[in-house]
C-alpha positions as CSV (number, residue, x, y, z in Angstrom):
1,X,0.0,0.0,0.0
2,X,1.4,3.3,-1.1
3,X,1.3,6.3,1.1
4,X,1.1,9.9,-0.2
5,X,3.8,12.1,1.1
6,X,3.0,15.6,2.2
7,X,5.4,18.5,2.7
8,X,5.3,19.8,6.3
9,X,5.4,23.5,5.4
10,X,2.7,23.5,2.7
11,X,4.9,25.9,0.6
12,X,6.9,29.0,1.7
13,X,5.3,32.5,1.6
14,X,7.1,34.9,-0.7
15,X,8.6,38.1,0.9
16,X,8.2,41.7,-0.3
17,X,10.4,42.6,-3.1
18,X,12.5,45.7,-2.9
19,X,10.3,47.5,-5.5
20,X,7.1,46.7,-3.5
21,X,8.7,48.0,-0.3
22,X,9.7,51.2,-2.0
23,X,6.2,51.6,-3.3
24,X,4.7,51.2,0.2
25,X,7.2,53.7,1.6
26,X,6.3,56.2,-1.2
27,X,2.6,55.8,-0.5
28,X,3.1,56.4,3.2
29,X,5.2,59.5,2.4
30,X,2.5,60.8,0.1
31,X,-0.2,60.3,2.8
32,X,2.0,62.1,5.4
33,X,2.5,65.0,2.9
34,X,-1.2,65.2,2.4
35,X,-2.1,65.0,6.1
36,X,0.6,67.3,7.5
37,X,-0.8,70.6,6.1
38,X,-4.2,69.6,7.4
39,X,-2.8,68.9,10.9
40,X,-0.8,72.2,10.8
41,X,-3.8,74.1,9.7
42,X,-5.9,72.6,12.5
43,X,-3.3,73.5,15.1
44,X,-3.1,77.1,13.8
45,X,-6.9,77.3,13.8
46,X,-6.8,76.3,17.5
47,X,-4.0,78.8,18.2
48,X,-5.9,81.6,16.5
49,X,-9.1,80.7,18.4
50,X,-7.2,80.9,21.7
51,X,-5.8,84.3,20.6
52,X,-9.4,85.4,19.9
53,X,-10.4,84.2,23.3
54,X,-7.6,86.1,24.9
55,X,-8.7,89.4,23.3
56,X,-12.3,88.7,24.4
57,X,-11.1,88.4,28.0
58,X,-9.1,91.6,27.7
59,X,-12.2,93.3,26.2
60,X,-14.3,92.3,29.2
61,X,-11.6,93.5,31.5
62,X,-11.5,96.9,29.7
63,X,-15.2,97.3,30.1
64,X,-15.2,96.4,33.8
65,X,-12.3,98.8,34.3
66,X,-14.2,101.6,32.5
67,X,-17.3,100.8,34.5
68,X,-15.3,101.1,37.7
69,X,-13.1,104.1,36.9
70,X,-15.4,105.9,34.3
71,X,-12.6,105.7,31.7
72,X,-10.5,103.2,29.9
73,X,-7.0,102.5,31.3
74,X,-4.0,104.6,30.3
75,X,-0.4,103.9,29.7
76,X,2.2,106.2,31.3
77,X,4.7,107.2,28.7
78,X,7.4,109.0,30.6
79,X,9.1,109.8,33.8
80,X,8.1,111.5,37.0
81,X,10.8,112.1,39.5
82,X,10.3,110.1,42.7
83,X,10.7,111.4,46.2
84,X,14.1,109.6,46.6
85,X,15.8,111.1,43.6
86,X,15.6,110.8,39.8
87,X,14.2,107.3,39.7
88,X,11.5,106.9,37.1
89,X,8.1,107.0,38.8
90,X,5.5,105.4,36.6
91,X,5.9,104.1,33.0
92,X,3.2,101.6,34.0
93,X,1.2,100.0,31.3
94,X,-2.5,99.6,30.7
95,X,-1.9,95.9,30.9
96,X,-0.9,96.3,34.6
97,X,-3.9,98.4,35.4
98,X,-6.5,95.8,34.2
99,X,-5.0,92.8,36.1
100,X,-7.7,92.9,38.8
101,X,-10.3,92.4,36.1
102,X,-8.5,89.4,34.7
103,X,-8.6,87.5,38.0
104,X,-5.0,88.5,38.7
105,X,-5.5,90.5,41.9
106,X,-2.5,88.9,43.6
107,X,-0.1,90.0,40.8
108,X,-1.7,93.4,40.8
109,X,-1.3,93.7,44.5
110,X,2.4,92.9,44.2
111,X,3.0,95.9,42.0
112,X,4.0,99.1,43.7
113,X,2.7,101.7,41.3
114,X,4.6,104.5,43.1
115,X,8.0,102.9,42.4
116,X,9.8,103.9,39.2
117,X,10.5,101.5,36.4
118,X,14.3,102.0,36.6
119,X,17.0,100.1,38.4
120,X,19.2,103.1,39.3
121,X,17.6,106.0,41.1
122,X,20.8,107.8,41.7
123,X,21.5,108.9,38.2
124,X,19.9,111.6,36.0
125,X,16.3,111.3,35.0
126,X,16.4,109.4,31.6
127,X,13.4,108.4,29.6
128,X,15.3,105.4,28.3
129,X,16.6,104.0,31.6
130,X,13.6,101.7,32.0
131,X,15.0,98.2,32.4
132,X,13.8,96.0,35.3
133,X,16.5,94.2,37.3
134,X,16.2,91.2,39.6
135,X,16.4,93.6,42.6
136,X,13.7,95.9,41.4
137,X,10.7,96.1,43.9
138,X,8.4,95.1,41.1
139,X,10.6,92.3,39.7
140,X,8.5,89.4,40.9
141,X,5.3,90.8,39.5
142,X,7.0,91.8,36.2
143,X,8.3,88.3,35.7
144,X,4.9,86.7,36.1
145,X,3.7,85.2,32.9
146,X,0.1,86.2,32.0
147,X,-1.2,83.6,29.6
148,X,-4.0,86.0,28.5
149,X,-1.4,88.4,27.2
150,X,0.3,85.8,25.0
151,X,-0.8,84.6,21.5
152,X,0.2,80.9,21.1
153,X,1.1,81.6,17.5
154,X,4.0,83.7,18.7
155,X,5.8,81.4,21.2
156,X,8.4,83.9,22.5
157,X,9.3,83.5,26.2
158,X,10.8,85.9,28.7
159,X,14.4,87.2,28.2
160,X,16.7,89.6,29.8
161,X,16.3,92.2,27.0
162,X,14.4,94.4,29.5
163,X,16.6,93.6,32.5
164,X,17.8,90.8,34.7
165,X,14.3,90.3,36.2
166,X,13.5,88.7,32.8
167,X,10.1,90.5,32.6
168,X,7.3,88.5,31.0
169,X,6.3,89.5,27.4
170,X,2.9,90.3,25.9
171,X,1.4,90.2,22.4
172,X,-1.4,92.8,22.6
173,X,-1.0,96.5,22.1
174,X,-3.6,99.2,22.8
175,X,-4.8,101.6,20.2
176,X,-3.8,105.3,20.6
177,X,-5.0,106.4,17.2
178,X,-3.0,108.6,14.9
179,X,0.1,110.8,15.3
180,X,-0.4,114.3,16.8
181,X,-1.2,117.0,14.3
182,X,-2.3,114.5,11.7
183,X,-4.5,116.2,9.1
184,X,-6.6,113.2,8.1
185,X,-6.3,110.8,5.2
186,X,-4.9,113.1,2.6
187,X,-4.4,116.4,4.3
188,X,-7.8,118.1,4.5
189,X,-8.7,119.7,7.7
190,X,-6.6,121.0,10.6
191,X,-4.2,118.9,12.6
192,X,-5.5,116.9,15.6
193,X,-4.8,118.5,18.9
194,X,-5.4,115.4,21.0
195,X,-4.8,111.7,20.4
196,X,-7.9,109.9,19.1
197,X,-7.4,106.3,20.2
198,X,-9.1,104.3,22.9
199,X,-6.2,103.8,25.3
200,X,-5.2,106.9,27.2
201,X,-1.7,108.3,27.4
202,X,-0.2,110.3,30.2
203,X,3.2,111.9,30.9
204,X,2.9,113.0,34.6
205,X,6.3,114.5,34.9
206,X,5.8,117.0,32.1
207,X,2.2,116.9,30.7
208,X,1.7,116.9,27.0
209,X,-1.3,118.7,25.5
210,X,-1.7,116.0,22.9
211,X,-2.4,113.4,25.6
212,X,-5.8,112.4,26.8
213,X,-5.3,110.1,29.8
214,X,-8.9,109.5,30.6
215,X,-10.9,108.3,27.6
216,X,-14.5,107.3,28.5
217,X,-17.0,105.3,26.5
218,X,-19.0,108.6,26.0
219,X,-16.0,110.0,24.1
220,X,-16.1,107.2,21.5
221,X,-18.5,109.1,19.3
222,X,-17.8,107.0,16.2
223,X,-19.2,104.0,17.9
224,X,-17.6,101.2,20.0
225,X,-18.3,98.6,17.4
226,X,-16.2,100.4,14.7
227,X,-13.3,101.7,17.0
228,X,-10.3,99.4,17.6
229,X,-9.2,98.9,21.2
230,X,-6.4,96.3,21.1
231,X,-4.6,94.5,18.3
232,X,-1.9,91.9,18.0
233,X,1.7,92.8,17.8
234,X,4.6,90.4,17.5
235,X,7.2,90.2,20.3
236,X,10.6,90.8,18.9
237,X,12.9,87.8,19.2
238,X,16.0,89.9,19.2
239,X,18.0,89.9,22.3
240,X,20.5,92.7,21.4
241,X,20.9,95.3,18.7
242,X,23.3,93.1,16.7
243,X,20.7,90.3,16.4
244,X,19.5,90.2,12.7
245,X,16.0,89.8,13.9
246,X,16.1,93.4,15.1
247,X,16.7,94.7,11.7
248,X,14.7,92.3,9.6
249,X,12.4,93.6,6.9
250,X,9.3,91.8,8.1
251,X,6.7,92.6,10.8
252,X,9.4,92.7,13.4
253,X,11.3,95.4,11.5
254,X,13.4,97.8,13.4
255,X,12.1,101.0,14.8
256,X,13.5,103.1,12.0
257,X,14.5,106.6,13.1
258,X,12.5,109.4,11.6
259,X,14.2,112.7,12.4
260,X,11.6,115.0,11.0
261,X,9.9,117.6,13.1
262,X,7.1,116.1,15.2
263,X,5.2,119.4,15.2
264,X,4.6,119.4,11.4
265,X,1.1,118.7,10.4
266,X,1.0,115.6,8.1
267,X,-1.7,113.5,6.5
268,X,-1.8,109.8,7.2
269,X,-0.7,109.1,3.6
270,X,2.3,111.4,4.1
271,X,3.2,109.7,7.4
272,X,3.3,106.4,5.5
273,X,5.6,107.8,2.8
274,X,7.7,109.5,5.4
275,X,8.1,106.3,7.5
276,X,8.8,104.1,4.4
277,X,11.4,106.5,3.1
278,X,13.6,106.5,6.2
279,X,16.8,104.6,5.7
280,X,18.3,104.9,9.1
281,X,17.6,101.8,11.2
282,X,17.6,102.1,15.0
283,X,17.7,98.5,16.2
284,X,18.6,99.4,19.7
285,X,15.0,100.3,20.4
286,X,13.5,97.3,18.6
287,X,14.7,94.7,21.1
288,X,12.2,95.9,23.6
289,X,9.0,95.3,21.6
290,X,6.5,93.4,23.6
291,X,9.2,92.4,26.1
292,X,7.5,93.6,29.3
293,X,3.7,93.7,29.9
294,X,4.2,95.8,33.0
295,X,6.0,98.6,31.2
296,X,4.2,101.6,29.6
297,X,7.5,102.8,28.1
298,X,7.0,103.7,24.5
299,X,9.6,101.3,23.1
300,X,8.0,98.2,24.7
301,X,5.3,98.9,22.2
302,X,2.4,98.4,24.5
303,X,0.5,100.8,22.4
304,X,0.2,101.1,18.6
305,X,-1.0,103.5,15.9
306,X,-3.3,103.2,12.9
307,X,-0.8,104.7,10.4
308,X,1.2,102.0,8.6
309,X,-0.3,99.0,6.9
310,X,-0.6,95.8,8.9
311,X,2.7,94.0,9.3
312,X,4.8,96.9,7.9
313,X,7.6,98.8,9.5
314,X,7.7,100.8,12.7
315,X,9.1,104.3,13.2
316,X,10.0,106.4,16.1
317,X,10.5,110.2,16.0
318,X,13.1,112.4,17.6
319,X,11.6,113.9,20.7
320,X,8.7,111.5,20.7
321,X,10.2,108.6,22.5
322,X,9.0,109.7,25.9
323,X,5.6,111.0,24.8
324,X,4.2,108.0,23.0
325,X,4.8,109.4,19.5
326,X,6.0,106.1,18.2
327,X,4.5,104.5,15.1
328,X,4.1,100.9,16.2
329,X,2.4,98.7,13.6
330,X,0.3,95.6,14.5
331,X,1.5,92.3,13.2
332,X,0.9,88.6,13.8
333,X,1.9,85.1,12.7
334,X,-1.6,84.3,11.5
335,X,-2.0,83.8,7.8
336,X,-3.6,86.8,6.0
337,X,-4.2,89.2,8.9
338,X,-4.6,89.6,12.6
339,X,-7.2,89.7,15.4
340,X,-8.4,93.1,16.5
341,X,-10.5,93.8,19.7
342,X,-13.1,96.5,19.2
343,X,-14.5,98.9,21.8
344,X,-17.7,96.9,22.1
345,X,-15.8,93.8,23.1
346,X,-16.1,92.0,19.8
347,X,-13.1,90.5,18.1
348,X,-12.7,90.4,14.4
349,X,-10.0,89.1,12.1
350,X,-8.8,92.0,10.0
351,X,-7.3,91.1,6.6
352,X,-3.8,92.2,5.8
353,X,-5.2,93.6,2.6
354,X,-7.6,95.9,4.4
355,X,-7.7,99.3,2.7
356,X,-5.9,102.2,4.2
357,X,-9.1,104.2,4.6
358,X,-10.8,101.5,6.7
359,X,-7.7,100.8,8.7
360,X,-7.2,104.5,9.5
361,X,-10.9,104.9,10.3
362,X,-11.1,102.2,12.9
363,X,-8.2,103.8,14.7
364,X,-10.1,107.0,15.3
365,X,-12.7,107.2,18.0
366,X,-14.2,110.6,17.2
367,X,-13.5,111.7,13.7
368,X,-16.8,110.9,12.1
369,X,-15.3,108.4,9.6
370,X,-17.8,105.9,8.1
371,X,-16.6,102.3,8.4
372,X,-17.8,99.6,6.1
373,X,-17.4,96.5,8.3
374,X,-17.5,94.2,5.3
375,X,-14.2,95.6,4.2
376,X,-12.4,94.4,7.3
């Protein structure tokens, strides 16, 4: 009797060939390439939503501050000699003033608003001596990171650019309107005698007629829904004047020095041409942009103006550094524009392509400009 023999393995299974393996790897690579932009887009959408929420919280705090004090908060732009000498007394930002309305009463309580924002009180009174050292009475409060003041799309942390206390940065600047003596869009009409933004400015040591430290809701005659209150502004990543990021040509461009007379009446279009034509960079001032939420010093750029187009260069003027006459321009890492908080508490995404006329108009609280919201 014959028996049928059977192989024990039933035949071996063929392995992948090199070509098949390469095809599989290529397919996986294509899938990753297709999915990665979608993932990045989703993450940026989440960051932008968080940024919007931050501004809404700031808007609510501004309203509660106004309800309590009958005016919006101000930023102190320059020095006031303290009782112990020439130490800067003030230079406190509007960010510091609204902390109690952002559930940060402990940090607010740690700030001595009567102590100057300078490390050395023995020297002469200097508007630019505004760094905050580790031994400063407000060092602990200044170094506290306030998440509401940070846009996640601009992940820049504390540095010693503003002093050894490593003050915490911020991404949101308050609208102070146009430059003093501005004659409107193209030059018609007389120059403005007071600033026309929503955030007040004050120089207690030597008052400036252009300033209006106490802006109330009643003074926003153009309407809260069409008047900007706060906008995004990128924090400079430069740590010193030699850092290339202080003189880059993008949104973080240097504070170019405009040496023209600040008393000359100029239209907004002329201010644009004037600022764009300046060829003298001044990177030493750019390293402070957004570097200390506690400071109201002009070069920390806690306030901005509706002069230049979104994301364009910044300019500072001779004699205007200690009065807030600094053309700081809003900017962001969002694609196509940035978030703007309006006086009524609403937040809208303003396109980078917004027309000059609309951009200038929403910067003014009382000029009678008509704003077409669809153009934002």
